[in-house]
C-alpha positions in Angstrom: -60.3 -32.5 -91.6 -62.7 -35.4 -90.9 -62.2 -36.7 -87.4 -63.2 -40.3 -86.5 -65.1 -40.8 -83.2 -64.3 -44.0 -81.4 -66.2 -45.5 -78.6 -66.5 -48.9 -76.9 -70.2 -49.7 -76.8 -71.7 -52.0 -74.2 -72.0 -55.5 -75.8 -75.8 -55.7 -75.1 -76.8 -52.0 -75.7 -76.6 -49.7 -78.6 -75.8 -46.0 -78.2 -76.1 -42.7 -80.1 -73.5 -40.2 -81.0 -74.8 -36.6 -80.6 -73.2 -33.3 -81.6 -73.7 -29.5 -81.4 -71.6 -26.5 -82.3 -71.8 -24.7 -78.9 -70.6 -26.6 -75.9 -72.7 -24.7 -73.3 -76.0 -24.2 -75.1 -78.2 -25.5 -77.9 -79.8 -28.8 -78.7 -77.9 -32.0 -79.3 -78.4 -33.4 -82.8 -78.0 -37.1 -83.6 -75.0 -37.9 -85.8 -75.3 -41.7 -85.8 -76.8 -44.7 -83.9 -74.4 -47.4 -83.0 -76.1 -50.8 -82.7 -75.5 -53.2 -79.9 -72.4 -55.4 -80.5 -72.2 -59.1 -79.8 -68.8 -58.6 -78.2 -66.8 -55.7 -76.7 -65.5 -53.9 -79.8 -64.7 -50.4 -80.9 -67.3 -48.6 -83.0 -66.1 -45.9 -85.4 -68.3 -43.0 -86.4 -67.2 -40.3 -88.9 -68.7 -36.8 -89.1 -68.4 -35.7 -92.7 -69.8 -32.3 -91.9 -67.1 -31.4 -89.4 -65.3 -29.3 -92.1 -68.4 -27.1 -92.5 -68.3 -25.9 -88.9 -65.6 -24.0 -87.0 -66.1 -26.4 -84.0 -68.2 -29.3 -83.0 -68.7 -31.1 -79.7 -69.7 -34.7 -79.3 -71.2 -37.0 -76.7 -72.2 -40.6 -76.6 -75.4 -41.6 -74.9 -77.0 -45.0 -74.2 -80.6 -45.8 -73.5 -81.4 -46.3 -69.8 -81.5 -49.8 -68.5 -85.1 -51.1 -68.4 
């Protein structure tokens, strides 16, 4: 099963979707970058490799304000 990941990015900042297979340990790997949007909208990211792993955990991070 391929699960879509939905997020509402900030209109002036992009973000990254990260994943790992263990919730409590291991490095987070980048699945996709979501560019800044001109308006509030919903971004859709699909993880095609989700079927190759028994479980995957995701988080969305944005760069710090400068």
